[in-house]
DRENPA-3360 file (N, C-alpha, C; in nm, 2 decimals, always signed):
BEGIN
1 = MFEVTARL = +13.21/+10.06/+10.28/+13.13/+10.06/+10.23/+13.03/+10.26/+10.23 ~ +12.93/+10.27/+10.12/+12.91/+10.43/+10.16/+12.77/+10.39/+10.12 ~ +12.70/+10.46/+10.22/+12.57/+10.45/+10.26/+12.50/+10.62/+10.28 ~ +12.37/+10.56/+10.22/+12.29/+10.65/+10.23/+12.07/+10.63/+10.28 ~ +12.08/+10.70/+10.25/+11.92/+10.71/+10.30/+11.86/+10.87/+10.24 ~ +11.76/+10.76/+10.17/+11.68/+10.83/+10.09/+11.44/+10.91/+10.10 ~ +11.44/+10.95/+10.15/+11.29/+11.01/+10.18/+11.26/+11.09/+10.12 ~ +11.13/+10.98/+10.10/+11.01/+11.07/+9.95/+10.85/+11.04/+9.99;
9 = KIREGELE = +10.80/+11.10/+9.98/+10.64/+11.15/+10.05/+10.54/+11.12/+9.91 ~ +10.43/+10.97/+9.92/+10.38/+10.96/+9.85/+10.22/+11.06/+9.84 ~ +10.17/+11.06/+9.70/+10.13/+11.13/+9.71/+9.99/+11.06/+9.70 ~ +9.89/+11.18/+9.78/+9.79/+11.14/+9.77/+9.70/+10.97/+9.69 ~ +9.60/+10.99/+9.73/+9.60/+10.83/+9.69/+9.62/+10.69/+9.58 ~ +9.73/+10.78/+9.55/+9.84/+10.67/+9.51/+9.90/+10.58/+9.56 ~ +9.91/+10.52/+9.72/+9.97/+10.41/+9.73/+10.05/+10.31/+9.63 ~ +9.90/+10.17/+9.63/+9.89/+10.09/+9.55/+10.01/+10.15/+9.39;
17 = GFKRQAAE = +9.98/+10.22/+9.33/+10.06/+10.26/+9.23/+10.26/+10.30/+9.21 ~ +10.25/+10.35/+9.36/+10.37/+10.35/+9.45/+10.47/+10.18/+9.44 ~ +10.39/+10.14/+9.51/+10.42/+10.05/+9.62/+10.44/+9.90/+9.43 ~ +10.39/+9.93/+9.31/+10.41/+9.88/+9.23/+10.50/+9.88/+9.10 ~ +10.54/+10.02/+9.13/+10.68/+10.16/+9.05/+10.81/+10.09/+9.12 ~ +10.74/+10.09/+9.32/+10.87/+10.10/+9.39/+10.95/+9.88/+9.33 ~ +10.77/+9.82/+9.35/+10.87/+9.69/+9.26/+10.90/+9.68/+9.10 ~ +10.91/+9.76/+9.03/+10.96/+9.71/+8.95/+11.12/+9.76/+8.92;
25 = IMRLAKER = +11.14/+9.90/+9.01/+11.25/+9.96/+9.05/+11.37/+9.87/+9.07 ~ +11.26/+9.82/+9.23/+11.39/+9.69/+9.27/+11.43/+9.57/+9.20 ~ +11.31/+9.51/+9.10/+11.30/+9.45/+8.97/+11.46/+9.47/+8.94 ~ +11.48/+9.59/+8.88/+11.57/+9.66/+8.78/+11.72/+9.61/+8.89 ~ +11.73/+9.70/+9.03/+11.80/+9.66/+9.00/+11.88/+9.54/+9.10 ~ +11.77/+9.46/+9.11/+11.86/+9.27/+9.12/+11.91/+9.24/+9.03 ~ +11.84/+9.28/+8.89/+11.95/+9.25/+8.75/+12.00/+9.40/+8.67 ~ +12.04/+9.41/+8.75/+12.10/+9.53/+8.62/+12.23/+9.60/+8.80;
33 = DTKTLRYD = +12.24/+9.55/+8.93/+12.31/+9.63/+8.96/+12.42/+9.55/+8.97 ~ +12.53/+9.52/+9.02/+12.71/+9.46/+9.03/+12.72/+9.58/+9.21 ~ +12.73/+9.66/+9.24/+12.76/+9.72/+9.38/+12.63/+9.75/+9.49 ~ +12.56/+9.72/+9.51/+12.48/+9.76/+9.54/+12.51/+9.64/+9.68 ~ +12.50/+9.66/+9.78/+12.55/+9.57/+9.89/+12.38/+9.60/+9.95 ~ +12.23/+9.67/+10.02/+12.13/+9.68/+10.08/+12.11/+9.77/+9.97 ~ +11.95/+9.73/+9.97/+11.87/+9.86/+9.98/+11.74/+9.79/+9.93 ~ +11.70/+9.81/+10.09/+11.58/+9.84/+10.18/+11.47/+9.95/+10.14;
41 = WFLSDDGT = +11.36/+9.90/+10.09/+11.26/+10.04/+10.12/+11.18/+9.99/+10.28 ~ +11.13/+10.11/+10.32/+11.04/+10.07/+10.50/+10.89/+10.28/+10.40 ~ +10.82/+10.13/+10.48/+10.69/+10.25/+10.42/+10.63/+10.32/+10.60 ~ +10.57/+10.38/+10.63/+10.53/+10.49/+10.73/+10.43/+10.39/+10.72 ~ +10.36/+10.37/+10.87/+10.21/+10.32/+10.96/+10.13/+10.40/+10.87 ~ +10.12/+10.50/+10.81/+10.01/+10.55/+10.73/+10.01/+10.57/+10.54 ~ +10.10/+10.48/+10.52/+10.12/+10.53/+10.37/+10.14/+10.61/+10.34 ~ +10.18/+10.76/+10.36/+10.22/+10.86/+10.25/+10.37/+10.90/+10.26;
49 = ECEVREGY = +10.50/+10.79/+10.33/+10.60/+10.85/+10.31/+10.70/+10.67/+10.30 ~ +10.83/+10.68/+10.28/+10.88/+10.59/+10.18/+11.01/+10.64/+10.26 ~ +11.06/+10.56/+10.35/+11.22/+10.60/+10.31/+11.28/+10.44/+10.27 ~ +11.44/+10.43/+10.23/+11.50/+10.34/+10.16/+11.63/+10.40/+10.22 ~ +11.64/+10.21/+10.20/+11.82/+10.27/+10.28/+11.87/+10.13/+10.16 ~ +11.93/+10.20/+10.16/+12.08/+10.18/+10.07/+12.26/+10.17/+10.11 ~ +12.30/+10.06/+10.00/+12.50/+10.09/+10.06/+12.53/+9.99/+9.91 ~ +12.63/+10.03/+9.89/+12.72/+9.99/+9.79/+12.83/+9.99/+9.79;
57 = VDADGLLE = +12.88/+9.95/+9.80/+13.07/+9.93/+9.75/+13.09/+10.01/+9.77 ~ +13.06/+10.16/+9.70/+13.16/+10.27/+9.74/+13.12/+10.33/+9.67 ~ +13.12/+10.56/+9.65/+13.05/+10.58/+9.62/+12.93/+10.60/+9.44 ~ +13.09/+10.48/+9.42/+13.08/+10.56/+9.25/+12.94/+10.43/+9.19 ~ +12.90/+10.30/+9.34/+12.79/+10.24/+9.32/+12.70/+10.30/+9.35 ~ +12.64/+10.39/+9.37/+12.51/+10.45/+9.37/+12.46/+10.51/+9.26 ~ +12.58/+10.58/+9.16/+12.59/+10.61/+9.03/+12.56/+10.52/+8.92 ~ +12.60/+10.37/+8.99/+12.57/+10.25/+8.80/+12.42/+10.23/+8.90;
65 = HAHNVSEA = +12.31/+10.27/+9.03/+12.20/+10.28/+9.03/+12.11/+10.32/+8.97 ~ +12.18/+10.46/+8.99/+12.10/+10.60/+8.94/+12.11/+10.56/+8.78 ~ +12.16/+10.51/+8.73/+12.22/+10.51/+8.57/+12.09/+10.40/+8.59 ~ +12.10/+10.28/+8.63/+12.03/+10.15/+8.62/+11.91/+10.15/+8.61 ~ +11.79/+10.21/+8.69/+11.64/+10.27/+8.76/+11.66/+10.40/+8.73 ~ +11.71/+10.45/+8.65/+11.63/+10.64/+8.62/+11.51/+10.61/+8.56 ~ +11.47/+10.53/+8.42/+11.36/+10.56/+8.37/+11.25/+10.49/+8.47 ~ +11.24/+10.38/+8.55/+11.18/+10.35/+8.68/+11.16/+10.49/+8.78;
73 = REQLFRDH = +11.25/+10.52/+8.81/+11.31/+10.63/+8.97/+11.16/+10.74/+8.85 ~ +11.20/+10.81/+8.77/+11.20/+10.96/+8.67/+11.00/+10.92/+8.71 ~ +10.91/+10.79/+8.63/+10.83/+10.76/+8.67/+10.73/+10.74/+8.80 ~ +10.81/+10.75/+8.87/+10.79/+10.73/+9.06/+10.72/+10.88/+8.99 ~ +10.84/+10.95/+8.99/+10.80/+11.10/+9.06/+10.72/+11.16/+9.03 ~ +10.71/+11.09/+8.89/+10.59/+11.22/+8.73/+10.45/+11.17/+8.84 ~ +10.42/+11.01/+8.83/+10.32/+11.00/+8.93/+10.29/+10.94/+9.07 ~ +10.39/+10.94/+9.12/+10.32/+10.86/+9.29/+10.42/+10.89/+9.33;
81 = AYGHDMTI = +10.49/+11.04/+9.35/+10.59/+10.99/+9.45/+10.66/+11.16/+9.41 ~ +10.67/+11.24/+9.54/+10.72/+11.33/+9.56/+10.84/+11.42/+9.69 ~ +10.90/+11.48/+9.71/+10.96/+11.53/+9.76/+11.12/+11.46/+9.80 ~ +11.19/+11.44/+9.73/+11.26/+11.39/+9.71/+11.41/+11.43/+9.80 ~ +11.40/+11.28/+9.89/+11.55/+11.41/+10.05/+11.59/+11.28/+10.05 ~ +11.77/+11.30/+10.02/+11.89/+11.20/+10.02/+11.98/+11.27/+10.11 ~ +12.01/+11.16/+10.23/+12.11/+11.18/+10.34/+12.23/+11.08/+10.25 ~ +12.39/+11.15/+10.28/+12.50/+11.07/+10.13/+12.57/+11.03/+10.29;
89 = YGEPSPAL = +12.59/+10.92/+10.36/+12.69/+10.88/+10.51/+12.87/+10.82/+10.37 ~ +12.95/+10.96/+10.39/+13.01/+10.96/+10.33/+13.09/+11.00/+10.25 ~ +13.21/+11.05/+10.16/+13.29/+11.11/+10.07/+13.18/+11.11/+9.96 ~ +13.15/+11.18/+9.88/+13.12/+11.14/+9.75/+13.26/+11.08/+9.65 ~ +13.23/+11.05/+9.54/+13.35/+11.01/+9.45/+13.34/+11.19/+9.33 ~ +13.43/+11.23/+9.27/+13.43/+11.29/+9.19/+13.29/+11.34/+9.06 ~ +13.27/+11.24/+9.06/+13.15/+11.17/+8.96/+12.97/+11.23/+9.01 ~ +12.99/+11.17/+9.12/+12.87/+11.18/+9.23/+12.90/+11.30/+9.26;
97 = AALIDRLA = +12.99/+11.37/+9.33/+12.98/+11.50/+9.33/+12.93/+11.59/+9.28 ~ +12.95/+11.54/+9.17/+12.94/+11.64/+8.96/+12.78/+11.62/+8.94 ~ +12.74/+11.50/+8.98/+12.58/+11.47/+8.95/+12.52/+11.53/+9.11 ~ +12.57/+11.53/+9.25/+12.51/+11.57/+9.36/+12.41/+11.77/+9.31 ~ +12.58/+11.80/+9.25/+12.58/+11.95/+9.19/+12.43/+11.99/+9.12 ~ +12.45/+11.88/+9.01/+12.35/+11.94/+8.90/+12.21/+11.83/+8.94 ~ +12.19/+11.76/+9.05/+12.05/+11.74/+9.14/+12.01/+11.88/+9.18 ~ +12.11/+11.95/+9.25/+12.05/+12.01/+9.40/+11.92/+12.15/+9.38;
105 = GHVTFHRY = +11.84/+12.14/+9.18/+11.79/+12.21/+9.22/+11.58/+12.12/+9.25 ~ +11.68/+11.94/+9.21/+11.51/+11.85/+9.21/+11.53/+11.80/+9.31 ~ +11.65/+11.77/+9.40/+11.62/+11.68/+9.50/+11.73/+11.77/+9.62 ~ +11.65/+11.74/+9.78/+11.75/+11.78/+9.90/+11.86/+11.67/+9.94 ~ +12.00/+11.71/+9.95/+12.09/+11.63/+9.95/+12.14/+11.67/+10.11 ~ +12.18/+11.63/+10.18/+12.23/+11.63/+10.30/+12.40/+11.52/+10.35 ~ +12.47/+11.58/+10.32/+12.56/+11.48/+10.43/+12.68/+11.41/+10.50 ~ +12.65/+11.40/+10.55/+12.82/+11.30/+10.70/+12.91/+11.24/+10.69;
113 = SLIQGLET = +12.99/+11.30/+10.75/+13.14/+11.20/+10.71/+13.11/+11.14/+10.89 ~ +13.20/+11.12/+10.83/+13.26/+10.98/+10.90/+13.35/+11.06/+11.08 ~ +13.32/+11.02/+11.22/+13.40/+11.07/+11.29/+13.47/+10.96/+11.31 ~ +13.37/+10.89/+11.40/+13.43/+10.73/+11.46/+13.32/+10.64/+11.40 ~ +13.42/+10.53/+11.42/+13.33/+10.39/+11.42/+13.36/+10.36/+11.45 ~ +13.26/+10.18/+11.50/+13.27/+10.07/+11.58/+13.34/+9.96/+11.48 ~ +13.47/+9.95/+11.51/+13.58/+9.86/+11.42/+13.59/+9.75/+11.48 ~ +13.52/+9.62/+11.50/+13.50/+9.50/+11.54/+13.57/+9.40/+11.41;
121 = DIEVFDEI = +13.67/+9.27/+11.49/+13.73/+9.22/+11.36/+13.62/+9.02/+11.43 ~ +13.54/+9.03/+11.30/+13.42/+8.89/+11.34/+13.53/+8.74/+11.34 ~ +13.47/+8.65/+11.42/+13.51/+8.64/+11.39/+13.44/+8.38/+11.36 ~ +13.50/+8.39/+11.26/+13.46/+8.29/+11.15/+13.46/+8.15/+11.18 ~ +13.32/+8.09/+11.27/+13.37/+7.89/+11.22/+13.34/+7.79/+11.17 ~ +13.45/+7.77/+11.20/+13.46/+7.65/+11.09/+13.33/+7.52/+11.16 ~ +13.36/+7.58/+11.27/+13.23/+7.48/+11.35/+13.23/+7.55/+11.47 ~ +13.08/+7.52/+11.49/+13.04/+7.60/+11.61/+13.05/+7.51/+11.76;
129 = PA = +13.10/+7.62/+11.79/+13.17/+7.56/+11.96/+13.08/+7.50/+11.99 ~ +13.03/+7.44/+12.11/+12.96/+7.28/+12.22/+12.98/+7.39/+12.34;
% end
């Protein structure tokens, strides 16, 4: 899985508009995305910041998603949000790396490579043992 965390700030007085536009972005993601595994939006207690936790089948899943919601995302940042900051966990594909380079002046990117992780096998039971 390719994971991303996006952080953004909500313009003063724009919380309700932000929520409406976020709902539109979610609708588009549900309808159009084919490689998105996780797309969860979290709002800070004071309603001034948002964090989006994203997971994709692979790095190109983020490209597909970005394309699918591009107009709605542009409206979100034009009218309701600012300060787009993204953390990428894993190796971007060449196409994603090129997009990151093009967006460098508009979005702050942080990238982390996995050094170790918990690898476990999950046993699936046909019946729940008593």
